[in-house]
C-alpha positions in Angstrom: 0.0 0.0 0.0 1.3 3.5 -0.9 2.0 5.5 2.2 -0.7 8.0 1.1 -3.4 5.4 0.5 -6.0 4.7 3.1 -8.2 1.7 3.6 -11.1 3.8 4.9 -14.1 4.5 2.6 -15.2 7.8 4.1 -13.7 10.5 6.1 -14.2 10.7 9.8 -12.4 12.2 12.8 -11.4 10.9 16.2 -13.8 13.4 17.7 -16.8 12.1 15.6 -15.9 8.5 16.5 -15.8 9.3 20.2 -19.1 11.2 20.0 -20.8 8.1 18.5 -19.6 6.1 21.5 -21.5 8.2 24.1 -23.9 6.3 26.3 -22.5 2.9 25.3 -20.2 0.4 26.9 -17.4 2.1 25.1 -17.9 5.3 27.1 -18.6 3.5 30.3 -15.3 1.7 30.2 -13.5 4.9 29.3 -12.4 3.7 25.9 -11.3 6.6 23.6 -10.4 6.4 20.0 -7.1 8.2 19.7 -5.8 7.8 16.1 -7.1 6.9 12.7 -4.0 6.0 10.6 -4.0 5.0 6.9 -4.3 1.3 7.7 -4.9 1.1 11.5 -7.3 2.4 14.2 -5.9 3.0 17.7 -7.7 3.6 21.1 -7.0 3.6 24.8 -8.7 2.3 27.9 -7.9 3.0 31.5 -6.9 0.2 33.9 -9.1 1.4 36.8 -12.2 0.3 38.9 -14.2 -0.1 35.7 -11.9 -2.5 34.0 -10.1 -4.6 36.6 -11.1 -7.9 38.1 -11.1 -8.6 41.9 -7.4 -9.2 42.0 -6.8 -5.6 40.8 -5.5 -6.5 37.3 -7.0 -5.7 33.9 -10.0 -8.0 33.3 -9.5 -10.2 30.2 -13.1 -9.4 29.2 -12.3 -5.6 29.2 -9.4 -6.3 26.9 -11.8 -8.1 24.6 -14.3 -5.2 24.7 -11.4 -2.9 23.7 -10.4 -5.2 20.8 -13.9 -5.7 19.5 -14.7 -2.0 19.7 -11.6 -1.1 17.6 -12.1 -3.9 15.1 -15.9 -3.2 14.7 -15.3 0.6 14.3 -12.6 -0.1 11.8 -14.8 -2.4 9.7 -17.6 0.2 9.8 -15.1 2.7 8.3 -14.3 0.3 5.4 -17.9 -0.1 4.1 -20.7 1.9 2.6 -22.8 2.4 5.7 -25.8 3.3 3.6 -25.9 -0.2 2.1 -24.3 -2.4 4.8 -23.8 -2.9 8.5 -21.0 -4.8 10.3 -21.4 -7.1 13.2 -18.9 -9.2 15.2 -18.9 -12.9 14.2 -16.1 -14.2 16.4 -13.5 -12.8 18.7 -10.6 -14.5 20.5 -7.8 -13.3 22.8 -4.6 -14.5 24.2 -3.8 -12.7 27.4 0.0 -12.5 27.7 0.8 -10.1 30.5 -1.1 -8.7 33.4 -1.6 -5.0 33.7 -2.3 -3.5 37.1 -2.5 0.2 36.4 -2.2 2.9 33.8 -3.7 2.9 30.3 -3.7 0.1 27.7 -3.6 1.0 24.0 -5.2 -1.2 21.4 -4.2 -1.1 17.7 -6.4 -2.7 15.1 -4.9 -3.7 11.7 -6.6 -5.6 8.9 -5.7 -9.2 8.0 -8.5 -9.4 5.4 -11.0 -6.9 4.1 -13.5 -8.8 1.9 -16.9 -8.0 0.6 -18.6 -10.3 3.2 -16.1 -10.7 6.0 -13.3 -8.7 7.6 -10.6 -10.1 9.9 -8.6 -7.8 12.3 -5.7 -8.3 14.6 -5.7 -6.1 17.6 -2.7 -5.7 19.8 -3.3 -4.5 23.4 -0.2 -2.9 25.0 0.6 -1.4 28.4 2.1 2.0 29.2 5.6 0.6 28.6 4.6 -0.8 25.1 4.6 -4.4 26.4 2.2 -6.7 24.6 -0.6 -7.5 27.1 -3.0 -9.3 24.7 -3.3 -10.3 21.1 -6.8 -10.6 19.7 -8.4 -11.5 16.5 -11.9 -10.3 15.4 -13.9 -11.6 12.5 -16.7 -9.3 11.3 -19.5 -10.1 8.9 -20.8 -7.5 6.5 -24.6 -7.7 6.1 -26.8 -5.8 3.7 -29.1 -3.3 5.4 -32.7 -4.3 5.3 
């Protein structure tokens, strides 16, 4: 891909994406979209009382919510939203390192962008750029009814 090319179909801003997340689980967990690159989407999530499990470490489910959020938003940016809608089909995660505080950053990059399915890899990293989780999301593209 040329460094000036983008995988996204339409223009959007980080601000617009964060406004769309208001009053959803995305906002409740403190997830913020921080960057729309030419072939990636990046967002952050705090490791705090909303996202930790009883031992005080980042809950694996919260990492998965971050991953599915980023991949789903990314897929939505790749389609004609007047004709289609994207929904998660399958998500999996390998949790590699515990995180007890700070902010985690997720980066979604495409593995496959087809007409019916999209596959994304999402890396979740801690404040020291250490890989905390690696996730894969498969999204199905459905025609609007």
